[in-house]
C-alpha positions in Angstrom: 25.6 -72.9 -74.9 27.8 -69.8 -74.2 28.6 -68.7 -70.7 27.2 -65.5 -69.8 30.6 -64.1 -68.7 32.7 -65.0 -71.5 35.3 -62.3 -72.0 34.9 -60.8 -75.6 37.9 -60.3 -77.9 38.4 -56.8 -79.1 36.5 -55.3 -76.3 38.1 -52.5 -74.5 39.4 -53.1 -71.1 37.1 -50.9 -69.3 34.2 -52.9 -70.6 35.5 -56.4 -70.1 33.9 -58.3 -67.1 35.4 -58.9 -63.9 36.9 -62.5 -63.7 38.4 -64.8 -61.2 42.0 -63.6 -62.3 44.1 -63.6 -59.1 44.7 -61.7 -57.1 47.2 -63.9 -55.4 48.1 -65.9 -58.6 46.8 -64.1 -61.6 47.1 -66.9 -64.1 44.4 -67.1 -67.0 43.0 -70.5 -66.4 40.2 -69.8 -69.0 42.9 -69.2 -71.8 44.8 -72.2 -70.9 41.8 -74.4 -71.0 40.5 -73.4 -74.4 44.0 -73.0 -76.2 44.0 -75.2 -79.2 47.3 -76.7 -78.1 45.8 -78.3 -75.1 47.1 -78.6 -71.5 50.3 -80.5 -72.5 51.8 -83.8 -73.4 53.5 -86.9 -71.9 56.3 -89.2 -73.1 54.8 -92.2 -75.0 56.0 -94.6 -72.4 53.9 -93.0 -69.8 50.6 -93.5 -71.7 48.1 -95.8 -70.0 49.9 -95.3 -66.7 47.9 -95.2 -63.6 47.8 -92.3 -61.2 45.5 -92.1 -58.2 42.9 -89.6 -57.5 41.6 -89.4 -54.0 38.1 -88.0 -54.0 35.5 -87.5 -56.8 34.5 -84.0 -56.0 34.8 -81.3 -58.9 38.6 -80.8 -58.1 39.3 -84.5 -58.5 37.2 -85.2 -61.6 38.2 -82.1 -63.3 41.8 -83.4 -62.8 40.9 -87.0 -63.7 39.1 -85.7 -67.0 42.1 -83.7 -68.0 44.6 -86.3 -67.1 42.7 -88.9 -69.2 42.6 -86.7 -72.1 46.6 -86.5 -71.8 46.9 -90.4 -72.1 47.0 -91.4 -68.4 44.7 -93.8 -66.6 43.2 -91.9 -63.4 42.1 -94.2 -60.8 39.5 -92.5 -58.9 38.9 -93.4 -55.2 35.7 -92.2 -53.4 34.3 -92.8 -49.9 30.9 -91.5 -50.7 29.2 -90.3 -53.8 30.3 -88.4 -57.0 30.4 -84.8 -56.7 31.6 -84.0 -53.2 30.0 -80.7 -52.1 28.2 -80.3 -55.4 25.5 -82.4 -53.8 22.0 -82.1 -55.5 19.6 -84.3 -53.5 16.4 -85.2 -55.4 13.0 -85.2 -53.6 11.2 -88.5 -53.8 8.9 -89.1 -56.6 9.4 -85.5 -58.1 11.4 -85.8 -61.3 14.1 -83.1 -61.4 13.1 -81.3 -58.2 16.3 -80.9 -56.1 17.7 -79.5 -52.9 21.3 -78.1 -53.4 22.9 -79.3 -50.1 26.4 -77.8 -51.1 27.3 -75.3 -53.7 24.1 -73.8 -55.0 25.2 -70.2 -56.6 27.9 -69.8 -59.1 29.4 -66.5 -60.0 29.7 -65.9 -63.8 33.3 -64.6 -63.0 34.2 -68.1 -62.2 35.6 -68.7 -65.9 37.3 -72.1 -65.4 34.3 -73.7 -63.8 32.1 -72.2 -66.5 34.4 -73.9 -69.3 33.3 -77.2 -67.7 29.5 -76.2 -67.3 29.5 -75.2 -71.2 31.3 -78.4 -72.1 28.7 -80.3 -70.4 25.9 -78.3 -72.0 24.2 -77.4 -68.8 21.4 -74.8 -68.4 21.7 -72.0 -65.9 19.4 -69.2 -64.7 19.8 -66.3 -62.2 20.0 -67.4 -58.6 17.2 -65.6 -56.4 19.5 -63.7 -54.2 18.2 -60.8 -52.0 17.3 -57.8 -54.1 18.8 -59.4 -57.4 17.4 -58.2 -60.6 15.5 -61.5 -61.2 14.4 -61.9 -57.5 10.7 -60.7 -57.5 10.9 -59.5 -54.0 13.0 -59.7 -50.8 11.9 -59.3 -47.0 14.6 -58.1 -44.6 13.3 -59.0 -41.1 15.4 -57.2 -38.2 14.3 -56.8 -34.6 10.9 -58.3 -35.5 10.2 -55.6 -38.2 9.8 -57.1 -41.8 10.7 -54.7 -44.7 9.4 -55.6 -48.0 11.5 -54.5 -51.1 11.2 -55.2 -54.9 14.0 -53.0 -55.8 17.2 -51.6 -53.9 15.6 -48.1 -53.9 12.5 -49.5 -51.7 15.0 -50.1 -48.9 14.6 -47.7 -45.9 17.5 -45.0 -45.2 19.3 -47.4 -42.6 19.7 -50.0 -45.0 20.8 -47.7 -47.8 23.3 -46.3 -45.6 24.6 -49.7 -44.7 25.1 -50.5 -48.3 26.9 -47.1 -49.0 29.2 -47.6 -45.9 30.3 -50.9 -47.3 31.1 -49.6 -50.7 33.1 -46.7 -49.2 34.9 -49.1 -46.8 36.2 -51.3 -49.5 37.0 -48.5 -51.8 39.1 -46.8 -49.2 40.4 -50.0 -47.6 41.0 -52.3 -50.5 41.2 -50.0 -53.6 38.3 -51.9 -55.1 37.8 -50.0 -58.3 41.5 -50.0 -59.1 41.9 -53.6 -58.4 38.7 -54.7 -60.6 39.9 -52.4 -63.5 43.4 -54.2 -63.2 41.4 -57.6 -63.2 39.4 -56.5 -66.3 42.5 -55.6 -68.2 44.3 -58.6 -66.9 47.2 -56.2 -65.9 49.3 -58.6 -63.9 51.8 -55.9 -62.7 48.9 -53.7 -61.6 47.0 -56.6 -59.7 50.2 -57.6 -57.9 51.2 -54.1 -56.9 47.9 -53.3 -55.4 47.4 -56.9 -53.7 50.9 -57.2 -52.3 50.5 -54.0 -50.6 47.1 -55.3 -49.0 48.3 -58.6 -47.9 50.6 -57.7 -45.2 48.1 -55.0 -43.8 45.2 -57.5 -43.7 46.4 -60.9 -43.1 46.6 -60.3 -39.4 43.3 -58.6 -39.1 39.8 -59.9 -39.2 36.7 -59.2 -41.4 35.1 -57.4 -38.2 38.3 -55.4 -37.8 38.0 -54.0 -41.2 34.4 -53.1 -41.0 34.6 -51.6 -37.4 37.8 -49.5 -38.1 36.9 -48.2 -41.6 36.1 -44.5 -41.7 32.8 -45.4 -43.4 31.5 -47.4 -40.7 33.3 -45.7 -37.5 31.5 -42.4 -38.6 28.2 -44.2 -38.3 26.7 -46.0 -35.4 27.1 -49.6 -33.9 23.7 -50.3 -35.3 25.2 -49.9 -39.0 27.6 -52.6 -38.2 25.1 -54.7 -36.6 22.9 -54.5 -39.6 25.7 -55.0 -41.9 26.4 -58.2 -40.3 22.7 -59.5 -40.4 22.0 -58.3 -43.9 25.4 -57.9 -45.5 25.8 -57.4 -49.1 25.3 -59.3 -52.5 24.3 -62.8 -51.0 23.1 -61.8 -47.6 24.5 -61.4 -44.1 28.2 -62.0 -43.5 28.5 -61.8 -39.6 29.5 -65.6 -39.5 32.6 -64.6 -41.4 33.4 -61.7 -39.0 36.2 -63.6 -37.4 37.8 -64.7 -40.7 40.8 -63.0 -42.3 40.0 -59.9 -44.2 42.0 -61.2 -47.0 39.7 -63.8 -47.6 36.8 -61.4 -47.9 38.6 -59.3 -50.2 39.5 -62.1 -52.7 35.6 -62.7 -52.9 34.9 -59.1 -53.4 37.5 -58.0 -56.0 36.8 -61.2 -58.3 32.9 -60.6 -58.0 32.3 -63.8 -56.5 29.4 -62.3 -54.5 27.8 -60.9 -57.6 25.9 -62.0 -60.6 25.4 -65.7 -59.5 23.4 -68.3 -61.3 22.1 -71.8 -60.4 22.2 -74.8 -62.5 18.9 -76.2 -63.8 18.3 -79.7 -62.5 21.2 -79.6 -59.9 24.9 -78.8 -60.2 25.7 -82.5 -59.4 24.9 -83.2 -63.0 28.4 -81.4 -63.8 30.6 -84.0 -62.0 28.4 -87.0 -63.2 28.6 -85.8 -66.8 32.5 -85.4 -66.5 32.5 -88.9 -65.3 30.5 -90.2 -68.3 31.7 -87.8 -70.8 34.2 -89.0 -73.9 36.4 -86.2 -74.9 36.7 -85.4 -78.5 40.5 -85.2 -78.3 42.3 -88.2 -76.4 46.0 -89.1 -76.4 46.4 -92.8 -76.3 42.8 -93.9 -75.6 40.4 -95.1 -78.2 37.6 -92.8 -79.2 34.6 -93.2 -76.7 36.8 -93.5 -73.7 35.4 -92.0 -70.4 36.4 -92.1 -66.9 33.5 -94.3 -66.3 34.5 -96.8 -69.0 38.1 -96.8 -67.6 36.7 -97.7 -64.1 34.3 -100.3 -65.2 31.3 -98.2 -64.1 32.1 -97.1 -60.5 35.1 -95.4 -58.7 37.1 -97.5 -56.1 36.4 -97.5 -52.5 37.5 -94.8 -50.1 41.3 -94.6 -49.2 42.6 -95.8 -45.8 46.2 -95.3 -46.2 48.9 -93.5 -48.3 52.6 -94.6 -47.9 55.8 -94.5 -49.8 56.5 -97.7 -51.7 60.1 -97.2 -52.9 61.6 -96.2 -56.3 59.5 -92.8 -56.2 56.2 -94.6 -56.1 53.3 -94.3 -53.5 51.2 -97.1 -52.1 47.3 -96.4 -51.9 45.2 -98.9 -49.7 41.5 -98.7 -49.9 39.2 -99.3 -47.1 38.8 -103.0 -48.0 42.7 -103.6 -47.8 43.5 -103.6 -51.5 46.9 -101.9 -52.2 48.0 -100.3 -55.5 51.2 -98.4 -56.4 51.3 -95.3 -58.3 53.7 -92.7 -59.4 51.6 -89.9 -58.5 48.7 -89.4 -56.2 46.4 -86.3 -56.2 44.5 -85.8 -52.8 41.3 -83.6 -53.2 39.5 -84.5 -50.0 39.4 -81.9 -47.0 42.8 -81.6 -45.5 41.8 -82.8 -42.0 41.0 -86.3 -43.3 44.7 -86.9 -44.0 45.1 -87.0 -40.1 41.7 -88.3 -39.1 40.5 -90.8 -41.6 43.5 -91.6 -43.9 46.8 -92.9 -42.5 48.9 -90.7 -44.7 52.6 -91.3 -44.0 54.2 -88.5 -42.2 57.3 -88.1 -44.3 55.3 -87.6 -47.4 54.8 -84.0 -46.3 57.0 -81.4 -44.5 56.2 -80.6 -40.9 55.6 -77.0 -42.2 52.9 -78.5 -44.6 51.3 -80.7 -41.9 51.1 -77.6 -39.8 49.2 -75.8 -42.5 46.9 -78.6 -43.2 46.3 -79.1 -39.4 45.6 -75.4 -38.9 42.8 -75.4 -41.4 39.6 -74.2 -39.8 36.3 -75.4 -41.1 33.1 -73.4 -41.2 29.9 -75.1 -40.1 26.9 -74.9 -42.3 23.4 -76.2 -42.2 20.4 -76.1 -44.8 17.0 -77.3 -44.6 14.7 -77.7 -47.6 10.9 -78.5 -48.3 9.2 -79.3 -51.5 5.9 -77.4 -52.0 3.0 -78.1 -54.2 3.5 -74.9 -56.5 5.4 -71.7 -56.4 2.6 -70.0 -54.4 4.9 -67.1 -53.7 4.5 -65.9 -57.2 0.8 -64.9 -56.2 0.3 -61.4 -55.1 -1.9 -60.5 -52.0 -4.9 -58.6 -53.4 -5.2 -56.5 -50.1 -1.5 -55.3 -50.2 -0.4 -55.9 -53.8 2.7 -57.7 -52.6 4.1 -61.2 -53.4 2.8 -63.7 -50.8 6.4 -64.7 -49.7 9.8 -63.3 -50.5 13.4 -64.2 -50.4 13.9 -63.6 -46.7 16.9 -62.4 -44.7 16.5 -62.5 -41.0 18.0 -62.2 -37.7 15.9 -65.3 -36.5 17.1 -68.7 -36.6 16.3 -69.1 -40.2 18.8 -66.4 -41.4 18.5 -66.9 -45.1 15.3 -68.4 -46.8 15.3 -68.8 -50.6 12.5 -69.8 -53.0 13.2 -72.0 -56.1 10.7 -71.9 -59.1 10.5 -75.0 -61.3 7.6 -73.8 -63.2 4.0 -73.0 -62.5 2.8 -76.6 -63.0 5.6 -78.3 -61.0 6.5 -78.4 -57.4 8.6 -75.6 -56.1 11.4 -75.8 -53.3 11.9 -73.6 -50.3 15.2 -73.6 -48.6 13.7 -72.6 -45.3 17.0 -72.0 -43.7 20.7 -71.5 -44.8 22.8 -70.8 -41.6 26.4 -71.0 -40.6 28.8 -71.4 -37.6 26.7 -70.9 -34.4 23.4 -70.7 -36.1 24.3 -73.9 -37.7 25.5 -75.6 -34.6 22.1 -74.9 -32.7 20.5 -77.3 -35.2 23.3 -79.9 -35.1 21.5 -82.4 -32.6 18.0 -81.9 -34.2 16.3 -84.3 -36.4 14.9 -83.0 -39.7 11.2 -82.7 -38.6 12.2 -80.5 -35.5 14.4 -78.4 -37.8 11.4 -77.8 -40.0 9.0 -76.9 -37.4 11.6 -74.3 -35.8 11.9 -72.8 -39.2 8.2 -72.7 -40.0 7.7 -71.2 -36.5 10.3 -68.4 -37.1 8.8 -67.7 -40.7 5.2 -67.4 -39.2 6.4 -64.5 -37.3 7.4 -62.8 -40.5 4.5 -63.9 -42.7 1.5 -63.7 -40.2 -1.2 -64.5 -42.7 0.6 -67.3 -44.6 0.4 -70.9 -43.8 3.5 -72.4 -45.5 3.0 -75.8 -44.3 -0.1 -76.4 -46.0 1.7 -76.3 -49.3 4.5 -78.7 -48.2 4.5 -82.1 -49.9 6.9 -85.0 -49.6 9.8 -85.3 -47.0 12.0 -82.6 -46.1 15.8 -82.6 -46.7 18.4 -81.4 -44.5 22.2 -81.3 -44.1 24.8 -80.3 -41.5 28.2 -80.6 -43.3 30.2 -80.8 -39.9 28.5 -84.0 -38.9 29.4 -85.6 -42.2 32.6 -88.0 -41.5 33.9 -87.5 -45.1 33.8 -83.7 -44.8 33.9 -82.4 -41.2 32.7 -79.2 -42.2 31.3 -77.1 -45.1 34.7 -75.5 -46.0 37.7 -73.7 -44.8 37.5 -70.2 -43.3 40.9 -68.8 -42.8 41.6 -67.0 -39.7 43.8 -63.9 -39.3 47.5 -65.0 -39.7 46.7 -67.9 -42.0 48.1 -66.4 -45.3 51.4 -68.2 -44.9 49.6 -71.5 -44.3 47.3 -70.8 -47.4 50.4 -70.0 -49.5 52.1 -73.4 -48.5 49.3 -75.4 -49.4 48.4 -73.5 -52.7 52.2 -73.7 -53.9 52.7 -77.3 -53.2 52.1 -78.4 -56.7 55.6 -76.8 -57.5 57.7 -79.6 -56.4 61.0 -79.2 -58.0 62.5 -77.9 -54.7 61.2 -80.6 -52.4 63.0 -83.8 -51.1 62.3 -86.8 -53.3 60.2 -88.3 -50.6 57.9 -85.5 -50.7 57.3 -85.5 -54.5 54.4 -87.2 -56.3 51.8 -86.5 -53.7 49.6 -83.5 -54.8 46.9 -81.4 -53.2 43.8 -79.8 -54.6 40.2 -78.7 -53.7 38.8 -75.6 -52.4 40.6 -75.6 -49.0 43.8 -75.7 -50.9 42.9 -72.6 -52.9 42.7 -68.9 -51.9 39.0 -68.8 -52.1 37.5 -71.7 -50.1 33.7 -72.3 -50.4 33.8 -71.2 -54.2 33.9 -73.9 -56.8 36.4 -71.9 -58.9 39.1 -72.6 -56.4 38.5 -76.2 -56.3 38.8 -76.4 -60.3 41.9 -74.2 -60.5 43.8 -76.0 -57.8 42.7 -79.2 -59.6 44.2 -77.8 -62.9 47.6 -76.7 -61.0 47.7 -80.5 -60.0 47.4 -81.4 -63.7 50.4 -79.4 -64.4 52.4 -80.7 -61.6 51.6 -84.4 -62.4 52.4 -83.9 -66.0 55.8 -82.5 -65.1 56.5 -85.2 -62.3 56.1 -87.7 -65.0 58.4 -86.1 -67.6 55.8 -84.3 -69.6 55.5 -80.8 -70.5 53.0 -78.0 -71.8 53.1 -76.8 -75.2 55.4 -73.7 -75.7 52.5 -71.7 -77.1 50.3 -72.4 -74.1 52.3 -72.3 -70.8 50.8 -73.7 -67.9 50.5 -72.2 -64.3 53.8 -73.8 -63.2 55.6 -72.5 -66.2 54.6 -68.9 -65.2 54.9 -69.5 -61.5 58.3 -67.4 -61.0 56.5 -64.4 -62.7 53.1 -64.7 -60.8 53.9 -66.4 -57.5 52.0 -65.2 -54.5 53.8 -62.8 -52.1 56.1 -64.4 -49.6 55.7 -63.1 -46.1 58.8 -63.5 -43.8 58.5 -66.0 -41.0 
């Protein structure tokens, strides 16, 4: 399988795709991963040595997989199930029919993540986003008036004006075209020159501030801003993100995280599970056929209860059942709040400034509700109107976003009745799944007056509220204005040469450590940063022809803002 995003060699810079290359730390993770020299090497006396990985999400499993290839023995601790927020929940008695409770749409610009998708041989297809080329139709329901569209040109003038205003705003306020041209060319100097100018301007300002003060929106009505919040761009409405730092939104836009997204056929949870079972072709130290599953005897260790110094540069990890093991290095990939709420992590292991950054992390609430239906009935056209019977739907009602997943004409389909955030998600928090479904069906009935969705439902519905899960406490980080310095501390923590000895050996990874929370590429790349950090901590190094992120850190380091 070839990833649809793969940068072609010999192609002029202006025709190369936009990839996740910076902007804060423009390191080519895709090149590093595919280089024949590999990610580095360790002294022979380190081969077979155990290192702890706390959390079996994609960051933890990518790191464990790569460290195993280098000859270490990762010991993975997991409090729940493999995959973290790559969670594909099967519907009962329907083989291969799933609800994606966490990550469900994956931009092709996420080249490090796609490296592992390709390695696992997983199939993808376009995600049914609003007005995407492969989405048959979209309904935008605002103020009780549904608008049906099969192409962007079908939108009424107001929605066209909102889309134009957004494009104008990011071009004027964030130099979008220039930045994306620099990313296509992988011109590090140009990327940093543009981005480092934007960071001090937009760190202290919110997404809404950007929209409201842009000339493009200020010259139009409040209604344009309101509709933009409800309907948004690319993936749908973004008003839940209006309080967030504008830098966080800009990172998504300039790296095309909101464009050209795909889903994983059969569920993305297959990827972490395949990494768990996969035996790499090239292994240092371990015999052919070694996998993480085999090294663990079939299952990860229980969740972690305590992390503490153990003397002589080692760290003691105690699991929930009281067994303690010592390691020269520990990688923590769970959400940062768990280090103060669920895991007794000894305070001296991190500086007070780092604890401040971790504790100030602010998580977004998120809820999804799915039903399985007898067939993809939405592909049928109403003979009276010629329109599809149901469409991908954006609404200002409680549902907010409704998505339709087609598993084939002769197989059950899946409807994500509602995908909502923050206040909209909190409205559902105390409600059981059946009540959620009834509310969503009631809202959709107001849009599709002659369609009885419930008669198509089969099996039991599936729902999630990530903030109520004790292992997550929220969907993902949503940085607020003024959080750039906190983000930088967390992201750069893998560079440990300047730390006091007691603070070395504990590494952090995951999408809330990254610059792009909520996007799987951030989890993968911070996991790879930790691989570099652990190898260096244990006396290893990268190959001179394939320098890693830490080797190029001085050149690529994120901008430092004064305290």
